[in-house]
C-alpha positions as CSV (number, residue, x, y, z in Angstrom):
1,X,84.6,78.1,126.3
2,X,85.6,81.2,124.4
3,X,86.4,79.4,121.1
4,X,82.8,78.8,119.9
5,X,83.5,76.2,117.2
6,X,86.0,74.2,119.3
7,X,84.4,70.9,118.6
8,X,84.1,71.4,114.9
9,X,87.8,72.3,114.6
10,X,89.1,69.6,117.0
11,X,89.2,67.0,114.2
12,X,92.5,65.4,115.5
13,X,94.2,65.0,118.9
14,X,96.9,67.6,117.9
15,X,94.3,70.1,116.8
16,X,92.4,69.6,120.1
17,X,95.5,70.1,122.2
18,X,96.4,73.2,120.1
19,X,92.9,74.7,120.7
20,X,93.1,73.9,124.4
21,X,96.4,75.8,124.6
22,X,94.8,78.8,122.8
23,X,91.8,78.7,125.0
24,X,94.0,78.9,128.1
25,X,95.6,82.0,126.6
26,X,92.2,83.6,126.0
27,X,91.0,82.9,129.5
28,X,94.2,84.6,130.9
29,X,93.2,87.7,129.0
30,X,89.7,87.9,130.6
31,X,89.6,91.0,132.9
32,X,87.7,89.0,135.6
33,X,90.9,87.0,136.0
34,X,93.0,90.2,136.1
35,X,91.4,93.1,137.9
36,X,91.1,91.2,141.3
37,X,94.9,90.7,141.3
38,X,95.3,94.5,141.9
39,X,92.0,95.8,143.4
40,X,90.2,95.2,146.7
41,X,87.3,97.1,148.2
42,X,89.8,99.3,150.0
43,X,92.7,99.8,147.8
44,X,94.5,99.4,144.4
45,X,97.9,97.8,144.9
46,X,100.9,97.5,142.6
47,X,103.8,95.9,144.6
48,X,104.7,98.4,147.3
49,X,102.6,101.1,145.8
50,X,99.2,101.4,147.4
51,X,96.4,103.7,146.2
52,X,93.8,104.1,149.0
53,X,90.2,104.4,147.6
54,X,88.5,104.6,151.0
55,X,89.5,108.3,151.0
56,X,87.0,109.4,148.3
57,X,83.4,110.5,148.6
58,X,82.4,109.0,145.2
59,X,84.1,106.7,142.7
60,X,83.4,106.9,139.0
61,X,84.7,104.9,136.0
62,X,85.6,105.9,132.5
63,X,86.3,102.8,130.3
64,X,87.3,102.8,126.7
65,X,88.7,100.1,124.4
66,X,87.8,96.5,123.4
67,X,87.8,95.4,127.0
68,X,86.0,98.4,128.5
69,X,82.7,96.7,129.5
70,X,84.3,93.5,130.9
71,X,86.9,95.6,132.8
72,X,84.0,97.7,134.3
73,X,82.1,94.6,135.2
74,X,85.1,93.0,137.0
75,X,85.7,96.3,138.9
76,X,82.1,96.9,139.7
77,X,81.9,93.5,141.6
78,X,84.7,94.7,143.9
79,X,84.1,98.5,144.3
80,X,80.8,100.4,144.6
81,X,80.9,102.6,141.5
82,X,78.6,105.6,141.5
83,X,78.4,106.0,137.7
84,X,80.5,105.6,134.6
85,X,80.9,105.7,130.9
86,X,81.7,102.7,128.7
87,X,83.0,103.0,125.1
88,X,83.2,99.7,123.2
89,X,83.3,98.9,119.5
90,X,80.1,98.8,117.4
91,X,78.6,95.3,117.3
92,X,79.8,94.5,120.8
93,X,77.0,93.6,123.2
94,X,77.9,95.1,126.6
95,X,78.7,92.6,129.4
96,X,77.3,95.0,132.0
97,X,74.0,96.7,132.2
98,X,72.4,99.2,134.5
99,X,71.3,102.8,134.5
100,X,74.5,104.1,136.1
101,X,76.6,103.2,133.0
102,X,76.3,105.2,129.8
103,X,77.4,103.1,126.9
104,X,78.6,104.2,123.5
105,X,79.3,101.9,120.5
106,X,81.5,103.7,117.9
107,X,83.0,102.1,114.9
108,X,86.5,100.4,114.9
109,X,89.2,100.6,113.6
110,X,88.1,103.8,111.8
111,X,86.3,106.5,113.9
112,X,82.8,107.7,113.2
113,X,80.4,110.4,114.5
114,X,79.7,108.2,117.6
115,X,83.4,108.3,118.4
116,X,83.2,112.1,118.4
117,X,80.0,112.1,120.5
118,X,81.6,109.6,123.0
119,X,84.8,111.8,123.2
120,X,82.8,114.9,124.0
121,X,80.7,113.2,126.6
122,X,83.8,111.6,128.3
123,X,85.6,115.0,128.3
124,X,82.6,116.7,129.9
125,X,82.1,113.9,132.4
126,X,85.8,114.1,133.5
127,X,85.8,117.9,133.8
128,X,82.6,117.9,135.9
129,X,84.0,115.8,138.7
130,X,85.1,117.6,141.9
131,X,88.0,117.5,144.4
132,X,87.6,114.6,146.8
133,X,86.2,112.3,144.1
134,X,88.0,109.7,142.1
135,X,87.8,108.5,138.5
136,X,89.2,105.0,137.8
137,X,90.0,104.9,134.1
138,X,89.9,101.5,132.5
139,X,91.9,101.5,129.3
140,X,92.4,98.9,126.6
141,X,93.5,98.6,123.0
142,X,91.1,100.0,120.4
143,X,90.5,103.2,122.4
144,X,92.2,105.4,119.7
145,X,89.4,105.1,117.2
146,X,86.6,104.8,119.8
147,X,87.3,108.3,121.2
148,X,87.9,110.9,118.4
149,X,88.1,114.7,118.9
150,X,89.8,115.9,115.7
151,X,92.0,119.1,116.1
152,X,91.3,121.6,113.3
153,X,90.5,118.9,110.8
154,X,87.3,117.2,109.8
155,X,86.3,113.7,110.9
156,X,86.5,112.7,107.2
157,X,90.1,113.8,107.2
158,X,90.8,111.8,110.3
159,X,89.2,108.7,108.8
160,X,91.2,109.1,105.6
161,X,94.4,109.4,107.6
162,X,93.6,106.3,109.7
163,X,92.7,104.3,106.7
164,X,95.9,105.1,104.9
165,X,98.0,104.3,107.9
166,X,96.3,101.0,108.6
167,X,96.9,99.8,105.1
168,X,100.5,100.8,104.8
169,X,102.2,98.4,107.2
170,X,102.7,101.1,109.8
171,X,103.2,99.9,113.4
172,X,100.6,100.7,116.0
173,X,103.0,103.1,117.8
174,X,103.5,105.0,114.5
175,X,99.7,105.1,113.8
176,X,99.1,106.5,117.2
177,X,101.9,109.0,117.0
178,X,100.2,110.6,114.0
179,X,96.7,110.3,115.6
180,X,97.8,112.0,118.9
181,X,98.9,115.1,117.0
182,X,95.6,115.4,115.2
183,X,93.5,115.1,118.4
184,X,92.2,117.3,121.3
185,X,91.8,114.3,123.7
186,X,94.8,112.0,123.1
187,X,98.3,112.2,124.5
188,X,97.0,113.0,128.1
189,X,94.8,115.8,127.0
190,X,91.7,114.1,128.5
191,X,93.0,114.5,132.1
192,X,95.0,117.7,131.7
193,X,92.3,120.0,133.3
194,X,90.8,117.4,135.7
195,X,89.8,118.7,139.2
196,X,89.3,115.3,140.9
197,X,91.9,112.5,141.4
198,X,92.4,109.7,138.9
199,X,94.1,106.5,138.3
200,X,94.4,104.5,135.1
201,X,94.4,100.7,134.9
202,X,95.7,99.6,131.4
203,X,95.6,96.4,129.4
204,X,98.4,96.6,127.0
205,X,98.1,95.8,123.3
206,X,101.4,97.3,122.1
207,X,105.0,96.2,122.1
208,X,107.0,97.1,125.2
209,X,103.8,98.2,127.1
210,X,104.3,101.7,125.8
211,X,101.7,103.7,127.8
212,X,102.0,106.7,125.5
213,X,100.8,104.5,122.6
214,X,98.1,102.3,124.2
215,X,94.8,104.0,123.2
216,X,97.1,106.8,122.1
217,X,98.0,107.7,125.7
218,X,94.7,109.3,126.3
219,X,95.1,109.3,130.2
220,X,99.0,109.3,130.1
221,X,101.1,111.8,128.1
222,X,102.6,112.3,124.7
223,X,106.3,111.5,124.5
224,X,106.3,111.9,120.7
225,X,106.5,115.2,118.7
226,X,104.9,116.8,115.7
227,X,108.3,116.1,114.0
228,X,107.9,112.4,114.8
229,X,104.4,112.4,113.2
230,X,105.7,114.0,110.0
231,X,108.6,111.6,109.9
232,X,106.1,108.6,109.9
233,X,104.3,110.1,106.9
234,X,107.7,110.6,105.2
235,X,108.9,107.1,106.0
236,X,105.9,105.4,104.4
237,X,105.7,107.9,101.5
238,X,102.3,109.1,102.6
239,X,102.7,112.9,102.7
240,X,101.4,113.4,99.2
241,X,98.3,111.4,100.0
242,X,97.4,113.5,103.1
243,X,94.8,116.2,103.0
244,X,96.4,119.7,103.0
245,X,94.6,120.5,106.3
246,X,96.3,117.5,108.0
247,X,99.7,118.6,106.9
248,X,98.9,122.2,108.0
249,X,98.0,121.0,111.6
250,X,101.2,119.0,111.9
251,X,103.5,121.7,110.4
252,X,101.9,124.4,112.6
253,X,102.5,122.2,115.6
254,X,106.2,122.1,114.8
255,X,106.4,125.9,115.6
256,X,104.3,125.6,118.8
257,X,105.8,122.4,120.1
258,X,105.4,122.1,123.9
259,X,108.1,120.3,125.9
260,X,107.5,116.8,127.1
261,X,104.8,116.6,129.7
262,X,104.6,114.5,132.8
263,X,101.6,112.2,133.3
264,X,99.0,114.0,135.5
265,X,97.7,110.7,137.0
266,X,99.3,107.3,137.7
267,X,98.9,104.8,134.8
268,X,99.5,101.1,135.6
269,X,99.8,98.1,133.2
270,X,97.6,95.3,134.7
271,X,98.0,92.8,131.8
272,X,99.9,92.2,128.6
273,X,100.5,89.6,125.9
274,X,103.1,87.8,127.9
275,X,100.5,86.9,130.6
276,X,98.7,84.9,127.9
277,X,101.9,83.2,126.7
278,X,102.9,82.2,130.2
279,X,99.6,80.4,130.8
280,X,99.8,78.8,127.4
281,X,103.3,77.5,128.2
282,X,102.1,76.0,131.5
283,X,99.1,74.3,129.7
284,X,101.4,72.9,127.0
285,X,104.0,71.6,129.5
286,X,101.2,69.9,131.4
287,X,100.4,68.0,128.2
288,X,104.1,66.9,128.1
289,X,105.4,69.3,125.4
290,X,108.8,70.9,125.4
291,X,108.0,74.6,124.9
292,X,109.8,77.4,123.0
293,X,108.2,80.8,123.5
294,X,108.8,83.9,121.3
295,X,107.2,87.3,120.6
296,X,106.9,88.8,117.2
297,X,106.4,92.4,116.0
298,X,106.8,94.2,112.7
299,X,106.6,92.9,109.2
300,X,104.7,89.6,108.8
301,X,107.2,88.0,106.4
302,X,110.0,88.6,108.9
303,X,107.8,87.2,111.7
304,X,107.2,84.0,109.6
305,X,110.9,83.6,109.0
306,X,111.5,83.8,112.8
307,X,108.7,81.2,113.4
308,X,110.2,78.8,110.9
309,X,113.6,79.1,112.5
310,X,112.1,78.1,115.9
311,X,110.1,75.1,114.8
312,X,111.9,72.1,116.4
313,X,112.8,68.9,114.6
314,X,112.0,67.0,117.7
315,X,108.7,65.3,118.5
316,X,106.4,66.5,121.2
317,X,107.5,70.1,120.9
318,X,105.4,73.3,121.1
319,X,106.3,76.7,119.7
320,X,104.2,79.4,121.4
321,X,104.3,82.9,119.8
322,X,102.6,86.2,120.6
323,X,102.7,89.8,119.7
324,X,101.4,91.7,116.7
325,X,102.6,91.8,113.1
326,X,102.0,94.3,110.4
327,X,100.6,93.6,106.9
328,X,100.8,95.8,103.9
329,X,97.3,95.4,102.4
330,X,97.5,95.4,98.6
331,X,94.6,93.0,97.8
332,X,90.8,93.3,98.3
333,X,90.3,89.9,100.1
334,X,88.9,89.0,103.5
335,X,91.1,88.1,106.4
336,X,93.7,89.5,108.9
337,X,97.2,89.1,110.1
338,X,96.5,85.9,112.1
339,X,94.9,84.0,109.2
340,X,97.6,85.3,106.9
341,X,100.5,84.2,109.3
342,X,99.0,80.7,109.4
343,X,98.7,80.6,105.6
344,X,102.3,81.8,105.2
345,X,103.6,79.1,107.6
346,X,101.5,76.5,105.8
347,X,103.0,77.6,102.5
348,X,106.5,77.3,103.9
349,X,106.2,74.0,105.7
350,X,104.9,71.8,102.8
351,X,107.9,69.6,103.0
352,X,108.0,69.5,106.8
353,X,106.9,66.4,108.9
354,X,103.4,66.8,110.2
355,X,102.7,69.9,112.3
356,X,99.7,71.8,113.6
357,X,99.6,75.6,113.1
358,X,97.2,78.1,114.7
359,X,97.1,81.9,115.4
360,X,94.4,84.2,116.6
361,X,93.6,87.7,117.9
362,X,92.7,87.8,121.6
363,X,90.1,90.4,120.7
364,X,88.3,87.8,118.5
365,X,88.3,89.8,115.3
366,X,91.0,89.4,112.8
367,X,91.3,92.1,110.2
368,X,88.2,92.7,108.1
369,X,86.9,89.2,108.8
370,X,84.4,87.9,111.4
371,X,86.9,85.3,112.4
372,X,89.5,85.4,115.3
373,X,92.1,83.4,113.4
374,X,92.8,80.0,111.8
375,X,94.0,76.5,112.5
376,X,95.4,73.9,110.1
377,X,97.8,71.0,109.7
378,X,100.5,71.3,107.1
379,X,98.5,69.4,104.5
380,X,99.7,69.3,100.9
381,X,98.2,72.2,98.9
382,X,99.0,73.6,95.5
383,X,101.6,76.4,96.0
384,X,100.2,78.7,93.3
385,X,96.8,78.5,95.0
386,X,98.2,79.7,98.3
387,X,100.3,82.4,96.6
388,X,97.1,83.7,94.8
389,X,95.2,84.0,98.1
390,X,98.1,85.7,99.8
391,X,98.5,88.2,96.9
392,X,94.9,89.2,97.4
393,X,95.1,89.3,101.2
394,X,92.4,86.7,101.2
395,X,93.5,84.3,103.9
396,X,90.0,84.3,105.5
397,X,88.4,82.8,102.4
398,X,91.3,80.3,102.0
399,X,90.5,78.9,105.5
400,X,86.8,79.1,104.9
401,X,87.4,76.5,102.1
402,X,89.6,74.5,104.5
403,X,87.0,74.8,107.4
404,X,89.8,76.1,109.5
405,X,88.6,79.5,110.7
406,X,88.4,80.0,114.5
407,X,85.2,81.7,115.7
408,X,84.9,83.5,119.0
409,X,83.1,86.8,118.1
410,X,84.0,89.8,120.3
411,X,85.9,88.5,123.3
412,X,85.7,91.7,125.3
413,X,89.4,91.8,125.8
414,X,92.6,92.7,123.8
415,X,96.1,91.5,124.6
416,X,97.4,91.2,121.0
417,X,97.8,87.9,119.2
418,X,98.6,84.4,120.3
419,X,99.7,81.4,118.2
420,X,100.9,77.8,118.5
421,X,102.9,75.3,116.3
422,X,102.7,71.7,117.6
423,X,104.8,68.8,116.5
């Protein structure tokens, strides 16, 4: 069971069913249930495309992101890996041990000195491999901050930029567009001068499975420009808050802009948010629910409006939603977008017949809290109290009082967010 406080939260039949549907979604996101669909001891196969791995003298792995260790473990069971590097967030206890794997634990979501050290080691490791050898890259969300190699700016500048972007309601694609143009490793630069062969297996945590945006396209390419990066800063009125060195790098880049590059190695999406939602739908249907399934991206208030529009009046209905919303952080509270979305739905369904509401991050960490998300029934609560918690971005503490926080700790995966509304 990935939801650690399942029994404590399952205080009604509806809550129990809701948690079982969420648990099914989390299990679908586990790399051990994903890698084996594409990889055998002889080949990596995507439909009619076959990548023969028997042709190589040695096979190595470079894994970075929230699922790096569990992806490596799942692959290592199938293929004899000679050695590898694993880069996972600080606080994560690696799911694989052994002298052949070098493990780094940088900070997330803002980079630190370990992010820089990990990036340098990964770059050196990749460039040292020879013709006739193969690196299998295992990429998942979170990789952008875990590997940091600032380009003509300091790490402090990079942290400042990341912090501003994350608090301004910027989409992950826009955040990564800026990050790519301040980096010596992202946007395909990691594999640019590689002598050996490579293939990248990617778990998607972005809308539309945009390979140039997942982990900032480190093993792919950059299909955005310096002009795009500057446009993001203009759109969110962040130019004046940027260090002059950052603006200098972006403006200098405008003059030396290279044409769009092709990806040097094949990159394949092996899992996305919809894989979780499909399994959740099957689980709900087995329980006799009529299911509506939607995906949500962008501003959290607009996402809540869409959820409310899709909550059915009929009994025994289940709304399953996934994706990733953005929150403009104005308060100093504790929580994240999943706990906030549940609180916003609760606030807007006070006059509804009884429903059960839940949302959580598949990575197990929601915002600046230690919780994965929250679950509640639309119990009567004072409106001004809820508004006050929302104003301070304090949904985590609100649900602590309600005993509704979902606990998983690090799940060693990342396929965005999943949620359920049961009637």
